[in-house]
LUMBA-826151 format. One record per residue: residue number from 1; x, y, z of N, C-alpha, C in turn. Coordinates in pm, whole numbers. Example, Ala and Ser with C-alpha at 12.3 -4.5 7.8 and 13.67 -1.06 7.14 Angstrom:
BEGIN
+-------+--------+--------+--------+--------+--------+--------+--------+--------+--------+
| zamar |    nc1 |    nc2 |    nc3 |   cac1 |   cac2 |   cac3 |    cc1 |    cc2 |    cc3 |
+-------+--------+--------+--------+--------+--------+--------+--------+--------+--------+
|     1 |   1319 |   -569 |    780 |   1230 |   -450 |    780 |   1320 |   -330 |    780 |
|     2 |   1285 |   -225 |    708 |   1367 |   -106 |    714 |   1290 |      3 |    787 |
+-------+--------+--------+--------+--------+--------+--------+--------+--------+--------+
This chain:
BEGIN
+-------+--------+--------+--------+--------+--------+--------+--------+--------+--------+
| zamar |    nc1 |    nc2 |    nc3 |   cac1 |   cac2 |   cac3 |    cc1 |    cc2 |    cc3 |
+-------+--------+--------+--------+--------+--------+--------+--------+--------+--------+
|     1 |  10032 |  11142 |   9875 |  10046 |  11259 |   9961 |  10178 |  11257 |  10037 |
|     2 |  10224 |  11137 |  10072 |  10350 |  11126 |  10147 |  10466 |  11176 |  10063 |
|     3 |  10473 |  11135 |   9935 |  10583 |  11179 |   9849 |  10579 |  11330 |   9830 |
|     4 |  10461 |  11386 |   9811 |  10448 |  11531 |   9792 |  10501 |  11605 |   9916 |
|     5 |  10466 |  11556 |  10033 |  10511 |  11620 |  10157 |  10662 |  11606 |  10175 |
|     6 |  10714 |  11487 |  10157 |  10856 |  11461 |  10181 |  10945 |  11536 |  10082 |
|     7 |  10907 |  11538 |   9955 |  10990 |  11602 |   9853 |  10951 |  11748 |   9825 |
|     8 |  10848 |  11795 |   9897 |  10803 |  11934 |   9883 |  10762 |  11967 |   9740 |
|     9 |  10677 |  11882 |   9687 |  10623 |  11899 |   9551 |  10470 |  11898 |   9560 |
|    10 |  10403 |  11927 |   9450 |  10257 |  11919 |   9448 |  10216 |  11773 |   9429 |
|    11 |  10095 |  11743 |   9466 |  10043 |  11607 |   9452 |  10044 |  11563 |   9306 |
|    12 |  10020 |  11656 |   9215 |  10020 |  11625 |   9072 |  10158 |  11589 |   9018 |
|    13 |  10262 |  11623 |   9091 |  10399 |  11594 |   9049 |  10449 |  11459 |   9099 |
|    14 |  10363 |  11384 |   9166 |  10401 |  11254 |   9222 |  10321 |  11141 |   9158 |
|    15 |  10382 |  11024 |   9153 |  10313 |  10905 |   9102 |  10352 |  10786 |   9187 |
|    16 |  10253 |  10707 |   9225 |  10275 |  10580 |   9295 |  10205 |  10474 |   9213 |
|    17 |  10282 |  10376 |   9166 |  10227 |  10273 |   9078 |  10290 |  10138 |   9109 |
|    18 |  10214 |  10036 |   9080 |  10269 |   9900 |   9090 |  10382 |   9887 |   8989 |
|    19 |  10482 |   9809 |   9024 |  10599 |   9788 |   8937 |  10558 |   9743 |   8797 |
|    20 |  10452 |   9665 |   8788 |  10408 |   9611 |   8659 |  10308 |   9701 |   8587 |
|    21 |  10266 |   9810 |   8647 |  10167 |   9900 |   8587 |  10234 |  10000 |   8493 |
|    22 |  10192 |  10004 |   8371 |  10249 |  10097 |   8274 |  10147 |  10190 |   8212 |
|    23 |  10023 |  10150 |   8204 |   9922 |  10229 |   8133 |   9874 |  10352 |   8209 |
|    24 |   9852 |  10341 |   8338 |   9789 |  10449 |   8413 |   9886 |  10533 |   8495 |
|    25 |  10012 |  10527 |   8463 |  10111 |  10607 |   8537 |  10102 |  10754 |   8498 |
|    26 |  10149 |  10838 |   8589 |  10163 |  10980 |   8561 |  10304 |  11000 |   8505 |
|    27 |  10317 |  11000 |   8375 |  10448 |  11007 |   8311 |  10512 |  11145 |   8325 |
|    28 |  10434 |  11245 |   8370 |  10489 |  11379 |   8392 |  10538 |  11399 |   8536 |
|    29 |  10522 |  11298 |   8620 |  10562 |  11310 |   8760 |  10713 |  11328 |   8772 |
|    30 |  10754 |  11408 |   8871 |  10898 |  11428 |   8895 |  10948 |  11339 |   9008 |
|    31 |  10855 |  11284 |   9088 |  10889 |  11187 |   9191 |  10795 |  11068 |   9174 |
|    32 |  10854 |  10949 |   9166 |  10772 |  10829 |   9150 |  10809 |  10725 |   9255 |
|    33 |  10713 |  10642 |   9285 |  10735 |  10530 |   9375 |  10675 |  10407 |   9309 |
|    34 |  10757 |  10307 |   9289 |  10710 |  10179 |   9236 |  10707 |  10080 |   9351 |
|    35 |  10602 |  10002 |   9357 |  10592 |   9901 |   9463 |  10561 |   9766 |   9403 |
|    36 |  10606 |   9662 |   9473 |  10572 |   9526 |   9432 |  10569 |   9436 |   9554 |
|    37 |  10483 |   9339 |   9548 |  10469 |   9240 |   9655 |  10584 |   9140 |   9642 |
|    38 |  10644 |   9104 |   9753 |  10755 |   9009 |   9755 |  10716 |   8883 |   9830 |
|    39 |  10797 |   8782 |   9813 |  10783 |   8661 |   9892 |  10907 |   8648 |   9979 |
|    40 |  10891 |   8593 |  10096 |  11006 |   8576 |  10185 |  10996 |   8664 |  10307 |
|    41 |  11112 |   8707 |  10357 |  11117 |   8784 |  10481 |  11056 |   8923 |  10468 |
|    42 |  11066 |   8985 |  10351 |  11008 |   9117 |  10328 |  10880 |   9101 |  10247 |
|    43 |  10776 |   9176 |  10284 |  10648 |   9167 |  10216 |  10638 |   9258 |  10093 |
|    44 |  10703 |   9373 |  10099 |  10690 |   9472 |   9991 |  10826 |   9532 |   9957 |
|    45 |  10837 |   9574 |   9832 |  10952 |   9650 |   9785 |  10902 |   9786 |   9738 |
|    46 |  10964 |   9892 |   9784 |  10933 |  10028 |   9740 |  11058 |  10088 |   9679 |
|    47 |  11045 |  10145 |   9560 |  11157 |  10213 |   9496 |  11112 |  10354 |   9465 |
|    48 |  11186 |  10452 |   9515 |  11151 |  10593 |   9496 |  11254 |  10658 |   9406 |
|    49 |  11205 |  10727 |   9303 |  11290 |  10799 |   9209 |  11255 |  10948 |   9213 |
|    50 |  11356 |  11033 |   9205 |  11335 |  11178 |   9196 |  11409 |  11229 |   9072 |
|    51 |  11339 |  11301 |   8987 |  11398 |  11357 |   8865 |  11497 |  11468 |   8902 |
|    52 |  11584 |  11501 |   8809 |  11687 |  11603 |   8834 |  11628 |  11738 |   8874 |
|    53 |  11509 |  11772 |   8825 |  11452 |  11903 |   8856 |  11391 |  11914 |   8996 |
|    54 |  11388 |  11807 |   9071 |  11337 |  11813 |   9209 |  11439 |  11888 |   9294 |
|    55 |  11397 |  12000 |   9351 |  11490 |  12085 |   9425 |  11526 |  12030 |   9562 |
|    56 |  11428 |  11980 |   9636 |  11455 |  11929 |   9770 |  11469 |  11778 |   9763 |
|    57 |  11584 |  11729 |   9803 |  11613 |  11586 |   9802 |  11655 |  11542 |   9941 |
|    58 |  11565 |  11477 |  10013 |  11604 |  11430 |  10146 |  11709 |  11321 |  10135 |
|    59 |  11793 |  11311 |  10235 |  11889 |  11201 |  10238 |  11811 |  11071 |  10259 |
|    60 |  11876 |  10956 |  10236 |  11810 |  10828 |  10260 |  11766 |  10817 |  10406 |
|    61 |  11851 |  10863 |  10496 |  11818 |  10857 |  10639 |  11696 |  10943 |  10670 |
|    62 |  11693 |  11063 |  10615 |  11580 |  11153 |  10637 |  11453 |  11096 |  10575 |
|    63 |  11463 |  11042 |  10454 |  11348 |  10982 |  10389 |  11295 |  10865 |  10471 |
|    64 |  11385 |  10783 |  10522 |  11347 |  10668 |  10603 |  11276 |  10710 |  10732 |
|    65 |  11308 |  10827 |  10784 |  11241 |  10873 |  10906 |  11114 |  10951 |  10877 |
|    66 |  11106 |  11020 |  10762 |  10987 |  11098 |  10729 |  10871 |  11013 |  10681 |
|    67 |  10898 |  10912 |  10601 |  10789 |  10831 |  10546 |  10709 |  10762 |  10656 |
|    68 |  10772 |  10693 |  10750 |  10692 |  10630 |  10856 |  10617 |  10730 |  10942 |
|    69 |  10672 |  10850 |  10963 |  10601 |  10949 |  11045 |  10478 |  11001 |  10973 |
|    70 |  10481 |  11001 |  10839 |  10365 |  11045 |  10763 |  10258 |  10937 |  10757 |
|    71 |  10299 |  10813 |  10763 |  10207 |  10701 |  10762 |  10262 |  10591 |  10852 |
|    72 |  10216 |  10583 |  10975 |  10273 |  10488 |  11070 |  10263 |  10342 |  11028 |
|    73 |  10178 |  10309 |  10934 |  10163 |  10170 |  10891 |  10275 |  10127 |  10798 |
|    74 |  10355 |  10221 |  10749 |  10462 |  10189 |  10654 |  10597 |  10207 |  10721 |
|    75 |  10696 |  10134 |  10676 |  10833 |  10159 |  10716 |  10922 |  10125 |  10599 |
|    76 |  11041 |  10182 |  10597 |  11136 |  10159 |  10489 |  11259 |  10086 |  10540 |
|    77 |  11309 |   9998 |  10460 |  11437 |   9935 |  10485 |  11526 |   9979 |  10371 |
|    78 |  11619 |  10069 |  10400 |  11704 |  10126 |  10296 |  11843 |  10066 |  10302 |
|    79 |  11899 |  10041 |  10185 |  12039 |   9998 |  10177 |  12126 |  10122 |  10174 |
|    80 |  12190 |  10152 |  10282 |  12277 |  10268 |  10289 |  12409 |  10236 |  10221 |
|    81 |  12473 |  10335 |  10159 |  12602 |  10311 |  10095 |  12699 |  10242 |  10190 |
|    82 |  12760 |  10135 |  10142 |  12856 |  10062 |  10221 |  12795 |   9956 |  10311 |
|    83 |  12661 |   9954 |  10320 |  12598 |   9853 |  10405 |  12571 |   9726 |  10326 |
|    84 |  12553 |   9618 |  10395 |  12525 |   9493 |  10330 |  12392 |   9501 |  10254 |
|    85 |  12391 |   9461 |  10128 |  12268 |   9462 |  10049 |  12243 |   9591 |   9975 |
|    86 |  12330 |   9691 |   9989 |  12305 |   9818 |   9922 |  12351 |   9818 |   9778 |
|    87 |  12433 |   9723 |   9739 |  12482 |   9720 |   9603 |  12598 |   9813 |   9578 |
|    88 |  12645 |   9880 |   9682 |  12756 |   9973 |   9666 |  12875 |   9929 |   9749 |
+-------+--------+--------+--------+--------+--------+--------+--------+--------+--------+
């Protein structure tokens, strides 16, 4: 529901699956979120993908602020362009 709200899509257009899950994914989804449990300082990794046909694309900053407001138990740590750990 969070992805549908943030990206302004229908619930059927979103998929949230474990990184290792391949059989039960919604392969027609235009926005996907893969998650995996980590060891170390961070407990979870979330990766969000939006297909080219997604019209509304929040910035990383906007996404980072909208996701926790939709579900206070979650928070995002995003690598912003040029920041340490972003790969850019």
